[in-house]
C-alpha positions as CSV (number, residue, x, y, z in Angstrom):
1,M,93.3,89.1,101.2
2,A,89.8,90.6,101.4
3,I,87.4,89.7,104.1
4,G,84.8,88.5,101.7
5,S,87.1,85.9,100.1
6,L,88.3,84.8,103.6
7,V,84.8,83.9,104.7
8,L,83.9,81.8,101.7
9,T,87.1,80.6,100.2
10,G,90.0,78.4,101.3
11,C,93.5,79.3,102.5
12,S,95.1,76.0,101.4
13,G,98.8,76.1,101.4
14,G,98.9,79.8,102.3
15,S,99.2,79.4,106.1
16,A,101.9,77.8,108.2
17,S,99.2,76.9,110.6
18,A,97.2,75.2,107.9
19,E,100.3,73.2,106.7
20,K,100.9,72.2,110.3
21,Q,97.3,71.1,110.5
22,T,97.7,68.9,107.4
23,A,100.9,67.3,108.7
24,S,99.2,66.6,112.0
25,A,96.2,65.2,110.2
26,A,98.3,62.9,108.2
27,A,100.3,61.6,111.2
28,L,97.1,61.0,113.1
29,A,95.6,59.2,110.2
30,G,98.6,56.9,110.1
31,E,98.2,56.2,113.8
32,Q,94.5,55.5,113.4
33,K,95.1,53.2,110.4
34,S,97.5,51.0,112.4
35,A,95.6,51.1,115.7
36,N,93.3,48.2,114.9
37,N,93.0,46.3,111.6
38,N,90.5,43.7,112.8
39,Q,87.2,44.4,111.0
40,Q,84.0,44.1,112.8
41,N,80.7,43.0,111.3
42,Y,79.3,45.9,109.1
43,A,76.2,46.2,107.0
44,D,78.6,46.3,104.0
45,T,82.3,46.3,103.3
46,G,84.1,47.8,100.5
47,V,87.5,48.7,99.0
48,V,88.5,52.3,98.5
49,V,89.0,53.4,94.9
50,R,89.8,57.0,95.4
51,V,88.9,60.1,97.5
52,I,86.9,62.8,95.8
53,D,87.0,65.4,98.5
54,G,86.9,65.7,102.3
55,D,83.6,63.9,102.7
56,T,83.1,61.9,99.5
57,I,84.9,58.8,98.2
58,T,84.4,56.1,95.6
59,A,84.7,52.5,96.6
60,T,83.9,49.1,95.3
61,V,81.0,47.6,97.3
62,N,79.7,44.2,96.4
63,G,81.6,44.3,93.2
64,E,80.1,47.6,92.1
65,E,81.9,51.0,92.2
66,K,79.8,53.5,94.2
67,T,80.1,57.1,95.2
68,I,79.8,57.3,99.0
69,R,78.9,60.5,100.9
70,L,79.9,60.3,104.5
71,L,76.9,60.9,106.8
72,N,76.5,63.7,109.3
73,I,79.8,65.4,108.4
74,D,80.3,68.3,106.1
75,T,83.8,69.4,105.0
76,P,84.8,72.6,103.1
77,E,84.1,72.6,99.4
78,T,86.9,71.9,96.9
79,K,85.1,70.5,93.8
80,H,82.1,72.8,93.4
81,P,81.9,73.8,89.7
82,N,80.7,77.4,90.4
83,E,82.3,78.1,93.8
84,P,85.9,78.8,95.0
85,I,87.8,76.4,97.2
86,Q,86.7,76.9,100.8
87,C,88.9,77.3,103.9
88,L,90.8,74.1,104.8
89,G,89.0,72.2,102.0
90,P,92.2,70.8,100.5
91,E,93.4,69.9,104.0
92,A,90.2,67.9,104.6
93,T,90.7,66.1,101.3
94,A,94.4,65.4,102.1
95,Y,93.4,64.1,105.5
96,L,90.8,61.7,104.0
97,E,93.3,60.6,101.4
98,S,95.8,59.7,104.1
99,R,93.1,57.8,106.0
100,L,91.5,56.0,103.0
101,E,94.1,55.0,100.5
102,P,93.2,53.1,97.3
103,G,92.8,49.4,98.2
104,D,92.0,50.0,101.9
105,E,89.1,48.0,103.2
106,I,86.3,49.9,104.8
107,G,83.1,49.1,106.7
108,L,79.8,50.8,105.8
109,E,76.8,51.4,108.1
110,Y,73.6,53.0,106.8
111,D,70.8,55.1,108.2
112,I,67.2,55.5,107.1
113,E,67.9,57.1,103.7
114,R,70.4,55.1,101.6
115,L,70.8,57.6,98.7
116,D,70.9,61.4,98.4
117,R,69.4,63.4,95.6
118,Y,72.5,63.0,93.6
119,G,72.3,59.2,93.8
120,R,75.3,58.9,96.2
121,T,75.3,56.3,98.9
122,L,74.9,57.8,102.4
123,A,76.9,55.9,105.0
124,G,79.0,55.9,108.0
125,V,82.5,54.8,106.9
126,Y,84.7,52.8,109.2
127,E,88.4,52.2,108.7
128,S,90.3,50.1,111.3
129,N,87.0,50.0,113.4
130,S,87.1,53.9,113.7
131,L,84.3,56.0,112.3
132,V,86.1,58.2,109.7
133,N,83.1,60.6,109.7
134,A,83.9,61.5,113.4
135,D,87.7,61.4,112.9
136,I,87.4,64.1,110.3
137,A,85.4,66.3,112.8
138,A,87.9,65.5,115.5
139,M,90.6,67.1,113.3
140,G,88.5,70.2,112.9
141,L,88.4,69.6,109.1
142,G,84.6,69.1,109.0
143,V,81.5,69.9,111.0
144,A,78.5,67.9,112.3
145,V,75.4,68.3,110.2
146,L,71.9,67.0,110.7
147,F,69.7,66.4,107.7
148,E,66.6,64.5,108.9
149,P,65.8,61.7,109.0
150,N,69.5,60.6,108.9
151,K,70.9,61.2,112.4
152,R,72.5,57.9,113.3
153,F,76.1,59.2,113.4
154,Y,75.3,62.8,114.3
155,Q,76.0,62.7,118.0
156,Q,79.3,60.9,117.6
157,V,80.4,63.4,114.9
158,L,79.2,66.3,117.1
159,D,81.1,65.0,120.1
160,A,84.3,64.9,117.9
161,Q,83.6,68.3,116.6
162,N,83.2,69.7,120.2
163,K,86.6,68.2,121.0
164,A,88.1,70.0,118.0
165,K,86.4,73.2,119.1
166,D,87.7,72.9,122.7
167,Q,91.2,72.2,121.4
168,G,91.1,75.0,118.7
169,Q,91.6,72.5,115.9
170,G,91.2,73.2,112.2
171,L,88.1,75.3,111.4
172,F,88.1,76.4,115.1
173,N,91.7,77.5,115.1
174,P,92.0,81.3,115.3
175,A,95.6,81.1,114.2
176,I,94.4,80.1,110.7
177,E,93.4,83.3,109.0
178,C,90.7,81.8,106.7
179,T,88.7,80.2,109.5
180,L,85.8,82.0,111.0
181,P,87.6,82.4,114.4
182,G,90.7,83.6,112.5
183,Q,88.7,86.1,110.6
184,L,87.0,87.3,113.8
185,A,90.3,87.6,115.6
186,G,91.7,90.1,113.0
187,P,88.9,92.7,113.2
188,L,88.5,92.1,117.0
189,A,92.1,93.0,117.8
190,P,92.0,96.7,116.9
191,L,88.5,97.1,118.2
192,T,89.4,95.8,121.6
193,E,92.7,97.6,122.0
194,P,92.9,99.9,125.1
195,P,91.5,103.4,124.4
196,V,94.1,105.8,123.2
197,D,94.3,109.4,124.5
198,P,96.2,111.5,122.0
199,A,97.4,114.8,123.2
200,D,97.0,116.7,119.9
201,I,94.7,117.0,117.0
202,A,96.9,115.1,114.5
203,G,97.2,112.1,116.9
204,T,93.5,112.1,117.5
205,V,92.7,112.3,113.8
206,A,95.1,109.4,113.1
207,A,93.6,107.3,116.0
208,L,90.1,108.1,114.7
209,A,91.0,107.0,111.2
210,S,92.5,103.8,112.5
211,L,89.4,103.2,114.6
212,N,87.0,104.0,111.7
213,A,88.9,101.5,109.5
214,A,88.6,98.8,112.2
215,I,84.9,99.5,112.6
216,A,84.4,99.4,108.8
217,S,86.3,96.1,108.6
218,G,84.3,94.7,111.6
219,N,81.0,95.8,110.0
220,K,81.9,94.3,106.7
221,L,82.7,90.9,108.3
222,L,79.6,91.0,110.5
223,G,77.5,91.7,107.4
224,L,79.2,88.8,105.6
225,I,78.6,86.5,108.5
226,G,75.0,87.6,108.6
227,K,74.6,86.8,104.9
228,V,76.3,83.4,105.3
229,V,74.6,82.1,108.5
230,P,71.0,81.8,107.3
231,N,71.9,79.7,104.3
232,I,72.7,76.1,104.9
233,D,74.0,74.8,101.6
234,A,77.1,73.4,100.0
235,K,78.6,76.8,99.5
236,N,78.8,77.9,103.1
237,G,77.6,75.0,105.2
238,P,80.9,74.6,107.2
239,V,80.9,78.3,108.0
240,Y,77.3,78.1,109.2
241,W,77.9,75.0,111.4
242,V,81.1,76.5,112.8
243,H,79.1,79.6,113.7
244,Q,76.4,77.4,115.2
245,A,79.1,75.4,117.2
246,L,80.5,78.6,118.5
247,K,76.9,79.5,119.5
248,G,77.3,82.8,117.7
249,T,79.9,83.9,120.2
250,G,82.2,85.2,117.5
251,S,79.6,87.5,115.9
252,K,78.3,88.4,119.4
253,N,81.8,89.3,120.5
254,L,82.3,91.2,117.3
255,E,79.0,93.1,117.8
256,K,80.0,93.9,121.4
257,A,83.4,95.0,120.3
258,L,81.9,97.2,117.6
259,E,79.5,98.7,120.1
260,Q,82.4,99.5,122.4
261,A,84.4,100.8,119.4
262,R,81.6,103.1,118.5
263,E,81.5,104.4,122.0
264,K,85.2,105.0,121.8
265,R,84.7,106.8,118.5
266,V,82.1,109.1,120.1
267,N,84.5,109.9,122.9
268,M,87.3,110.5,120.5
269,D,85.1,112.7,118.4
270,A,84.3,114.7,121.5
271,K,88.0,114.8,122.4
272,L,88.7,116.0,118.8
273,T,86.1,118.7,119.1
274,Q,87.5,119.7,122.4
275,L,91.0,119.8,121.0
276,K,89.9,121.8,118.0
277,S,88.0,124.2,120.2
278,A,91.1,124.7,122.4
279,E,93.2,125.1,119.3
280,Q,90.8,127.6,117.9
281,A,90.7,129.5,121.2
282,K,94.5,129.5,121.2
283,K,94.5,130.7,117.6
284,D,91.9,133.4,118.4
285,Q,93.9,134.5,121.4
286,A,97.1,134.6,119.3
287,E,95.2,136.6,116.6
288,R,93.9,139.0,119.3
289,K,97.4,139.4,120.7
290,A,98.7,139.9,117.2
291,A,95.9,142.4,116.4
292,A,96.6,144.3,119.7
293,A,100.3,144.3,119.0
294,E,99.6,145.6,115.5
295,A,97.3,148.2,116.9
296,S,100.0,149.2,119.4
297,R,102.6,149.2,116.7
298,K,100.4,151.4,114.5
299,A,99.7,153.7,117.4
300,A,103.4,154.0,118.2
301,Q,104.1,154.6,114.5
302,A,101.3,157.2,114.4
303,E,102.8,158.9,117.5
304,A,106.2,158.7,116.1
305,N,104.9,160.2,112.8
306,R,103.1,162.9,114.8
307,K,106.3,163.7,116.7
308,A,108.3,163.7,113.5
309,A,105.7,166.0,111.9
310,Q,105.8,168.2,114.9
311,A,109.5,168.3,114.9
312,E,109.5,169.0,111.2
313,A,107.0,171.8,111.7
314,E,109.1,173.2,114.6
315,R,112.2,172.9,112.4
316,K,110.5,174.6,109.5
317,S,109.1,177.3,111.9
318,A,112.5,177.8,113.4
319,Q,114.0,177.9,110.0
320,A,111.3,180.4,108.9
321,E,112.0,182.4,112.1
322,A,115.7,182.3,111.4
323,A,115.1,183.4,107.8
324,R,112.8,186.1,109.1
325,K,115.3,187.3,111.5
326,A,118.0,187.1,108.9
327,A,115.9,189.0,106.5
328,Q,115.1,191.5,109.3
329,A,118.7,191.8,110.1
330,E,119.6,192.2,106.4
331,A,116.9,194.8,106.1
332,A,118.1,196.5,109.3
333,R,121.7,196.3,107.9
334,K,120.5,197.8,104.6
335,A,118.5,200.5,106.4
336,A,121.5,201.3,108.6
337,K,123.7,201.4,105.5
338,A,121.1,203.6,103.7
339,E,120.8,205.7,106.8
340,A,124.6,205.9,107.0
341,A,124.7,206.8,103.3
342,R,122.0,209.3,103.7
343,K,123.8,210.8,106.7
344,A,127.0,210.7,104.7
345,A,125.3,212.4,101.8
346,V,123.7,215.0,104.1
347,A,127.1,215.5,105.7
348,E,128.7,215.8,102.3
349,A,126.0,218.1,101.2
350,N,126.4,220.1,104.4
351,R,130.1,220.1,103.8
352,K,129.7,221.2,100.3
353,A,127.2,223.8,101.3
354,A,129.5,225.0,104.0
355,A,132.3,225.0,101.5
356,R,130.2,227.0,99.1
357,A,129.1,229.3,101.8
358,E,132.7,229.7,102.9
359,A,133.8,230.3,99.3
360,Q,131.0,232.7,98.8
361,R,132.0,234.4,102.1
362,K,135.5,234.6,101.0
363,A,134.5,235.8,97.6
364,R,132.3,238.5,99.2
365,Q,135.1,239.4,101.5
366,Q,137.6,239.7,98.6
367,Q,135.0,241.5,96.6
368,Q,134.6,244.0,99.4
369,Q,138.3,244.4,99.7
370,K,138.7,245.2,95.9
371,P,138.1,248.8,94.7
372,K,134.8,249.2,92.9
373,K,134.8,249.7,89.2
374,P,132.5,252.1,87.6
375,S,129.4,250.5,86.5
376,S,129.2,249.6,82.8
377,N,125.5,250.1,82.9
378,P,124.7,253.6,81.7
379,Y,121.2,253.0,82.9
380,P,121.6,252.1,86.6
381,G,118.8,249.9,87.9
382,Y,117.7,248.9,84.4
383,T,117.5,245.3,83.9
384,G,115.4,245.1,80.9
385,P,116.3,244.2,77.3
386,R,119.2,246.0,75.7
387,C,119.4,247.4,72.2
388,Y,123.0,247.7,71.0
389,A,124.3,250.3,68.5
390,P,126.1,249.0,65.4
391,G,129.5,247.7,66.4
392,G,128.0,246.4,69.7
393,Q,129.9,248.8,71.9
394,T,127.0,250.7,73.2
395,W,123.4,250.0,74.0
396,K,120.3,251.6,75.3
397,P,117.1,250.2,76.7
398,C,115.0,248.9,74.1
399,P,111.7,250.7,73.5
């Protein structure tokens, strides 16, 4: 249920504490009814017709049915045409119904003003010689109010109210969620929890979120109380008077808790900033290490590439040198082969020349050994052109 509705509306039937409060009220009403049935002398007597709400009844007085508003007591609203039911309003009505049943005799005492602006009779109502106005306050189902000049029953109702306050009854019971103490207890709890000291960013963020939610809830309730308190009317009168009865301690405690919570938030914000700085420093350090490792890796890779390139260059150089040497060896082999072929050719030429020379020598030798034939040249020493005679047997030097 939202805080706004809790402050101004009732929680009838929705709370085990409220139901227990109603049962206790009914039991006490029965005890009070049977305690003393001897009527004293009152300004007027009447007979109950019915209960309208927690502080208003109709009764027959001097043969006339009248609406009676109990003086100096204000109970939570249940019958306002334009407003929701207020906290413990139905319980206050139920209590009064258990005290003043139809046909019960009541005594009436009046104050200075006999009628209110609505024409209702203003009175102190006695049942079994007990002031019902005060009995309602003693149960914590109503609060003492003072509207001058009518103050005859105020102190008695106020004393009963203080008893209810001291005992944590009804509207002063923090266990009932819709009461002002109950509403204050909810937001106060997370605000007054011991400070947490998360060790990490996620825990601190979660704790801050929880604290911010509690502060927002407390601020909202404080704002609603601030709006309610200045207005004393039928809508929020009980809330106002409960606040007055508590002397504002509820809102003061809430304000103090909010101030402490804000201080905790400042500290947690600082802690979060510190954790984030540490985390960022750790991240930066990790990035620096990663960058250094990457630089080292790249340097190692570059060195490896350099060595690989050097090795490849040396391999290619060695390969080129080997190829050069192989080419040189092949050239040397070919040169040697050519030289050998040349020498062989020279030798063969020399052999052939020698053979020719030997053949020529032998031929000359044989020629020398043969008898010489007469020369067929009738013109010794003539080597010129020859002119042959017909038949070709003879010639003579041509002219």
